[in-house]
Residue, then its C-alpha position, 0 to 999 in steps of 0.5 A: x516439531x522440527x520436522x513439522x516446521x521444515x515440512x510446512x512453512x520453513x521447508x517452503x521458504x525456498x520455493x516461496x522466495x524463489x517464486x517471488x522473483x517470478x512475479x513479472x509480466x502479465x500482472x495488473x492490479x485488480x480493477x473494477x470495470x468502469x461503468x461509464x463511457x470514457x468519453x464523459x469528461x468529469x474533471x481536470x488536473x489543476x496541479x502540475x503535469x506529471x503529478x497524476x497518471x491515468x489509465x482506462x483499464x488494467x494492462x494498459x500503460x499509464x498516461x501522464x496527465x498534463x496540467x489542465x488535462x481532462x479526466x474521464x469517467x471510469x479511468x483509474x487515477x494514481x497521483x503523487x502526493x499533492x496531485x489536485x483534481x477539480x471537477x468539471x462543475x467547478x464545485x469540488x476539489x479532490x487532493x491526493x495525499x500520503x502520510x508525510x510525517x509517518x503519523x497516520x493510523x495506517x501506513x499510507x503509501x499512495x492514493x488512487x481514485x476513479x471518477x464517475x459521471x453522476x448528474x445528482x452529485x458535484x463529485x462522485x468517485x471511488x476511493x481505490x486506496x490511500x488518502x484524499x481530501x475533498x473540499x467544497x470550492x463553491x462561492x456559496x451553497x453546499x456540495x454533494x459528494x458520493x464516496x464509493x469503496x469496497x461495495x459501500x456508497x456514502x453520501x456526504x454533504x459539505x454544507x458551506x464553501x471551504x468545508x473539507x473532509x479527509x478520507x483514508x482507506x487502507x487494506x492488509x492481510x492481518x498476521x496469521x490469516x492463511x491464504x486460501x486458493x478458493x476464497x469465500x465471501x469472508x476470505x478478504x483482507x482487512x479494510x479500514x476507512x476513516x472520514x474526518x471533517x477538517x473544516x466546516x459542517x458535513x452530513x454523511x449518509x450510508x446504509x440507513x445511518x445519518x451523521x451530522x459532523x463538524x470539525x473539531x471541537x465536535x463530532x468529526x471522525x467516522x471509522x468503518x471496517x469490513x469486520x463489523x468492529x467499528x463504532x457506529x457513532x462519530x468520534x468527538x475530537x477536541x482538535x485535528x489529529x496530526x496526520x490530517x495536516x499532511x500538505x502542510x507537514x514541515x518536518x525533516x522527513x516531510x520536506x525530504x519526501x516532498x523534494x524527492x516527489x518533485x524530482x520524480x515528477x520532473x523525471x516522469x514528465x521528461x521521460x515516462x512513468x516507467x522510465x522514472x520508476x526504473x531510474x529511481x529504483x536503481x538510483x544511488x540515492x536511498x531516498x530515490x530508491x525507496x520512492x521508486x519502489x513504492x511508486x512501482x507498487x502504486x502503479x502495479x508495476x510488478x515486473x519492475x518489482x521483480x527486477x528489483x528483487x532479482x537484480x538490485x545491488x542495494x539491500x534497502x531496495x530489496x527490503x522495500x520491494x518485499x514490503x511493497x509486494x505485501x502491501x500490494x496483495x492486501x490492497x483489496x480482495x483478489x489481489x493475492x488471487x491474481x498472483x496465485x493464478x499467475x504462478x499456477x497458470x502462467x508459471x506452471x508451478x505446482x499448486x503446493x508451492x504456489x500456495x506456500x508462496x502466498x502463505x509466506x506473503x500473507x505472513x507466518x501464523x501465530x503457531x509457527x511464530x511461537x516455535x523456536x525452530x522457526x528462528x533456527x531455520x531462518x538462520x540456516x537460510x542465511x547461507x543459501x546460495x540464492x541471494x533472494x532466499x537468504x535475503x528473504x530469510x534475513x527480511x523476516x529475521x530482522x523484524x522478528x529479532x530486532x537485536x540482530x539488525x546491528x549485525x549488518x548481514x547483507x545478502x549481496x555481500x561475498x560469501x566469506x563476509x556473509x558467513x561471518x554475519x551468519x555466525x553472529x546471527x546463529x550465536x545471537x539466536x542460540x543465546x536468546x533461545x537458551x535464555x528463553x527470549x525467543x519467541x519474542x513477547x511482542x511479535x510484529x503485526 
């Protein structure tokens, strides 16, 4: 059993961890081609300058959008929490949000959309990822909205002025799903979408279905997924769920996030998005570091993430970078293939090693997680000469065995200090194995 693990998942940790640090330069987010010419203006930014960034296609630098700046059909728009877009027709407001209080059904890090020019709709947009709210801002009458995501096209009619819907789209590779270098139609990340009526009455049409929805108390919530597991009927709610009221969140965490986001916005306006990302990711303030790394992922700045992994002196920044990269490859179909092709074609890595890298990023499968030898091997890698490898081993261990977090292993510490922490980890794992407490009953998802 030990030889089997060393020859498969664990034996590949070395090359996997090392190769993660090579994910730099030449990588961009998987974006569909715009289907309208960029000359078509479809909206404007009505929130502050630097709350929204746009680019025409992957590989081009992000441009900071000025307040009242024009927005073109087909551009990808990445927004800080609270960015507000108004359509050129003046009929609909689109607000980009995030999970301020950490009570959303999904871990929403960022929001990105693409606007389209459609004469038959007051707003036509692709929800690329994350959380947005859509509001009918007419003085009278209904607003027609087309919502595109993952090959779907939903039509929503917001019947009265002030009618408002919230949308969340989240994707991830579920635990145990193995990476495949030649994916078929079904080899895609899991994706879930929630549509919630926050105010008013809304009709939603998609495929051959039509739903009459209304804000709570009423049939307010629709859930879609790409696994045919969602219920077709709307969910009746007595009141709005806590996650819906993001912009009015006033918890200590939400206020802290809002403060940091505003500081980031000012820095991006003062310098550039790229410079703001680098400065925040390397800040002495842990809140700035977390925001910088998260926004790197949102902006597809894998070069910046790689620099964090290779050179940060802060363990929390390293931890966030791993989380964000895993989040990035689960965002949509093809994200992990971008990384895989880069490793094989640009970095000239052996196919077996590149596939091992991707499997590590997808996560361990249940078979390996159930083998006690996994935990011994991860402890062994805490002693590795390369900071990245011992750091990645600790990243997995601290999630699989939360009791070890109090040990305080830091992959950046001098070797003598690391050795003491490693010995504590070894003792903890040996004791838990002897008591039959590993593998844990509740494994991380």
